[in-house]
N, C-alpha and C positions, 0 to 999 in steps of 0.2 A: 710974490705972494698975492698980489692982486689978481694975476691971471688964473692962478690955481683956484682962488675963491670964486672967480666968475665961472670956471669950468664946473665946479660943484653945484653952482646955482642952476646950470643947464640940465643936470641929471637929477632933477627932483623926483620924488616918488610919483607924482602925478604924471610927469612926462614919461617915466619908465612904464607905467601902467598903460598910458595911451599908446606907446610904441608897441607893447605886447599885444594889445587889442588889434592894432593895425596889422601886425604880422599874422595873427590868427585869422583875421578877416581875409587877408590875401590867400592864406593856405586854404581856408574854407571855400573861397571862390574858385581857386584852382581845382580843388577836389570836386566841387559841384559840376564844374565844366567837364572834368575827366569822367566822372561817373554818370554824366548824362548820356555817354556812349558806352561806358563799360559797366560791368556788374560787380557787385560786392557781396560780402557774406561768406559763410563757410559751406554753402551747398556744393554738392557734386552731382553731376549728371553722367550716368554710365561710367563712373569712376573719374570723370574729368572735373577738376576744380574750376568753378566759374569766376573766382576772385580775380579782379583786374583784367578780365577778358571781355571782348565784345561778344555779341551774340553770334556773329559769324565765326569768330575764332573758336568759340566753344563748340559750335556745330562741326566745324572742320576737324577739330580734335576728336570729337565723338566719332565721326565717320572714319577717321584714320584708325582709331582704336578698334572699331568694329571690323575693319578689314584685317587687322592683325590679331583679332581676338582669339584667344585660346583659354579655355576653362580647364584648370587642373582639378581633377576629381580625386581627392584623397580618401582612400579606403583603408580598411583594416588589413588588407592583403597587399597594399602597394598603391602607387599613384598611377592614374590614367588621365587621358586628356580628350577634350572634344573641341574642335576648331570651328570657326565661323562657316567654312565651306561645308563642314559635315552636316550642318543643320540649315543651310541656306540663310544665314543671318545677314540682314541688311538694315540700313538706317531708314526709318520711316518717320520723317518729321511731321509731328502733329501739333507743334506749338508749345511744347513744354518749356523750352529755353526762352522763347519769346514771352510767354506768360510770366515766367520768373522775372525777366527784365522789366516787364510792365508793372509788376507788383513792387518793384524797388523804386524809392524816391531819391533822386539824385541829391536833393537838398538835405537828405538824412544820411548821406554817405558816411558820416562820422560814427554812425551806429554799427558799422560793419563788424567790429570785433564781437558784437553781441547778437548779431542777426544771422539766421540761416544755420542749419546744422544737419539738413536732410540729404540723403543720397537718393536723388530723384531718379525714377526710371526714365530712360530715354525711349523715344518711340522707335523701337526696333521691331522687326517682324522676322519670323523664321518659319520654316516648313515644319508643321507639327508632325507630319508622318516621318520626316527625316530625323526629327528629334527623338521620336519613339524608337526608331531603328537604331539611332546612336546609343540610346540608353540600353536597348536590348543587346547591343554589340559589346558593351562593357564587360570585361572579364569578370568583374565582381558580381554581374547579374546572371552568371551561369549557375543555374540551380544545382547542377551536378557537382559544383565545387563549393556550394554554400553549406554551412553548418548551422543547424537550428540551435537557438539558445536552449540551455537547460537550466531549470530552476534549481536553486539551492535545495537540498533535500537531506533526509536522514539515511544513514547507512550503518549497518551493524558491524562492529569491529572490536575485538578484544573485550568482549563482555558488555558493551554498551553501544547505544546509537550515537554516532558522531555526525556533526553537520558537514556535508560535502558542499564546498563553495560552488556557486553558480558558474555556468559557462556562458560567456557573452555570445559566442558564435559569430557567424558572418551572414546571417539571413537578412535579405533585403526584399521589400515588397516593391514591385515595379511601379505602381502608382505613386508611392511615397517618394521614390527617387525621382520620378518624372516631374512631380510637383516642385521638388527642391531645385532641380535643374532649370525648370522654367523660370523660377524666381531669380536664380543666380544669373542666368543669361540676360533677363530683363534688366537687372540692376548692374550688369557689366562686371560682376565679380570675377576675379581671376583665379580664385581658389574656393572650392566647395569641399568642406570636410564633412563627409557623410556621418561620421561618428559624432562630431560636435553638433551637427545639425539635427541629431536625433532620428536619423533615417533607419538605423538598424533596429530590428525587432528585439526588444529587450526581454530578459527573463522576468517572470512575474514575481519570483521570490528570490530575495538576496540573503546572504549568510547572516546578516545582522538583523533579520526579521524578528521582531518580538514574538510574533505568532509561532514562527518556526522554533524558536528557543523554548517557548512554552510547551509546544508539542514534544520537543526533545525531553524536557524534564518529566512530562507525564508518562511517555512510553518507557523511559528508563526506570520509572517507579515500578512498572509492571515486571521489569526484568529482575527486580529484587525478590519477587515471589518465588518460592521453592515449595513444590508440592510432591509428596512421596505417596505413591500408590502401594498399598499393602497387599501382597500376595502370599501371606503366611510366611514361609521360609525364604521368600524372595521379595524383591521390591523394585520399583521403577521410579526414577526421579525426573520430574518435570522442572527444568531450570531455565536460565536465560538463553542457553543455546537453542533449546526447543522453542521457547516462547517467541524469540526473535524471528523465527521462521514463520510463525503464524500471524504476526502483526501485519495488517494491511492498512494502507494510507489512502484516505479519500480526499474529496474537495474540502476547501476551507479548513485545512489543518485538522481534519477529523481522522480518527483511526479506530480500528476494531480488530477482532481476532477472526481469522478465516475459518468458518464452520466446517467447510469441506476438508481443510488440512487437518483440523483437530480430529474430525471423524476418521480420517485416514490413519492418524496416529492410534486412535482407539481400535481400529481394525487390525493394525499391526500387533497391538497388545492381545487382541483376540486370537490371532494366529499363534501367539507365544503361550498364552495362559488358558485359553478355552479348553474344556475337556468334554463338554456335552456331546454325546453321540460319537466320540472319537475313540480310537484304539488306545489301550493302555496295558501295561504289564502288571501282572498280579501274581503274588506268591501264595499258593494254596496252603491249606492246613497240613497237607501231606508233604510239603516242601518243594513242589514243582513250581516253576515259573511259566505262566501261560499268557497268551495274548487275548484280551477281551475286546470285542468289537461291537459297537452299537449299544442299544439301550437308551434310556431317557434320564440317566443320572449324570450330573456334572455341572460345570460352570459355563455360562455363556454371557459375555459382556454385551450390554445394550449400547451399541455404538453411538447412536444419536443422543440418547439421554445422558450418557457419560460425557460426551463432548459438550453438551449444554451446561452440565454441572461444572465441568472443568473450566470452561470459559467464564462462567459466573464467578468462580473462585478467583481466577486470575485478575479479572477486571475489578473485583472488589479488593484486590491486594492482599488476599488471605493465604498465608503459607500454612503448611501443616501436613498431617498424614490422613489420607482418605482411602476409600475403596471405590472402585468403579460402580456404576449402576449396572445391575445384572438383569438379564432376561430370564435366565435360569440360574438357580443356586444349588451347590452341593452342600455337604456338611462340613468339609474340611478344605481350607484354602491352600494347604501345603502342596508340594509337588505330588505326594501321594494323596490325592484328594478323596480317596475312600476313607482314609483316616483310621482311627482305632476302634470305632463302633460301627459294626456292619454284620450282615448275615451272609453266609456262604453256603451254597447248595451245590453238591456234586451229583449229577444225574447218574453217572456210571457207578458211583459208590452208594447211591441212595442214602446219602448222609447230609446232615445240615449242621453247621456250626454257627454260633452267635458270639461275637466279641463285644465287650463293653469296655471302652477306654483302654483297649489293647489286651484285655484279659478275657480268656475263654470262659464263658458262663454257661454255654449249652453245647453239648455234643450229642446229637440224636439221630437215630435212623428215621427215614421218612419214606413216603410213597409219592412219586411224582406222576405226571401224566402218562397214560397208556400209549406207548410208542407204536403199537400195532393197529391203532384206530386213527384214521386221518383226522387231523385237527385237534387231537387231544394231547399231543406231546407238549411238555412244559418248555416254553421259550428259553433258550440258553445261549451261551457264548457272549454275554454282555453284562452290563450293570444297569439295574433299574433302581428307582427310588420308591419307597413305601408311599402310597398315595393317601391312605386313610388308616385310622385305628378304630375298629368298631367291635363292640361286644353284643352277644345275644342276637346274632344275625342269621338270616335264612339265605342259603345259596339256592338259586332256582335256575332251571334250564329245561331242556326238552326231556321230559320223562322223569324229572327228579325235583325234590324240594327238601334240602337238608339243613338242619339247624346246626350252627357252630357257636361256640362260646367266644372265640377270639378270631377276628378277621383282619388280615393285613394285606390288602391288595397291592400289587406292584406293577402289574401289566394288564390294564383293563380289568377283565373278570378273572384274571389269574392272580392268586395270592397264597399266603400262608395261613393255615387255619388248623385247629384241632379236628380230629376225626374219631370221635368216640365210638363209631360203629365198627372200627377196625380193632382186631385183637393183636395183630402183628404188623411190623413195619420193617422196611429195609429189604435186602436181598433182591430177588428178581420179580417181586410181586408186580411192579409197575409194568412189566412186559405183557402180563395177561389180565391183571386186575387193577391197573393203574387208575388214577383220577381222571377228571375231565381236563386236567392241565394244572390244577393247583398242587401245592406242596402239602400233603396230608401229614400231620404231626401229632405225636402223642400229646394228650391233654396237658400234663404237667409242664412239658417242655414248651408247648405253645404258649402257656400262661407266662412262663419265665421270659420268653422272647417278647411277648406283647408288652410286658411291664418294663422291659429294658430299652426298647426302641421308641423313636418318635417319627412323625411324618417327615419324609425326606431321607431317612436312613437308607444307605445303599444296600442293595441286595445283589450279590454276585451269583450268577448261575452259569455253570459250565458242564 
């Protein structure tokens, strides 16, 4: 019992503390002596850890690493490599390791777990021209094999514009890759991931772009517009399938409608529906069907103005039924644009008929231009429009001045009028005693026709 007690007295707290301090002091001294020649910290130089190594050991390891150095270049199309010999890589000691050792204090070696964390560049040198050639020789740098990135964009499909995902591509800029390789070689990296390092040319627009989604919403609103062109007994519909073909996309997510394409559409409508100056079939009062060519009656779409009006409607989001803008207008927009109100003149029969809303209201003999005197024959074979309606009018020309009560010109100075100076009409009078080109009409019938028609009423002469 006495010995045990004495033993406990030897291991007092004070003695234990003193012993611990002594042990720590010994460890500290050993560490200080060791790190007076060795390096500590988490630093690396050219991929070589300096911890617990002497300056010469670090340098030897760096030089060894440089001789065996190979940089793996990871690309989107596969891995490639560049070796030290490819670029003339050698160790060029300029004191980086020495300066690191000098900056460390052996007496502070115990701070090693908390000091140093840099990957310091070693003094290496390489042949810059060889490096450039090595970069150019990489398979990934062959422009013929590169694919440029494509921005996410809108494409029309199944009635609406959908977002097409961007394409990353494989396009690399020589200077960007060269700069990345220079840094990788200087730092002794064994792997350079061109993708992770941001070397690839990136698309400017991605599918999750807020601006792109906003553009999508706006252009799809345009596709909701439905405009019907009214052509009497026919119609044409402008809907999403057409509008989608006219939408053009500009910079900064702008869009518009292509004026030229819309005008081309209006031109196609003109080919289909214009009648001005064109041939048309006509059924005469005697039952014959004849072909009329020329004249100044009919419809002609004003292409540019119609395009502008249509674009304005679409951009405003206005659906509905409209008519094109016209350069020339007829009286009836149906397939038979002569309609039910018109004047018909037969030169051969020396007869004139007038129809009002499809009903015959005048059937009268007339006298047309003298066919035996040059320049006096009444123009025929076409459809003209009445240009004016005048009463108490004087017809003047070389050697004459004649008063008429009703004047309906349809081709310059040629028109329909009463001829109170004549006692008879019809027959073959026009061959020897015809007019200067006008259609001479009995007073009462001229009056009825004058009162029944308006400016623009078609006049068929054959």
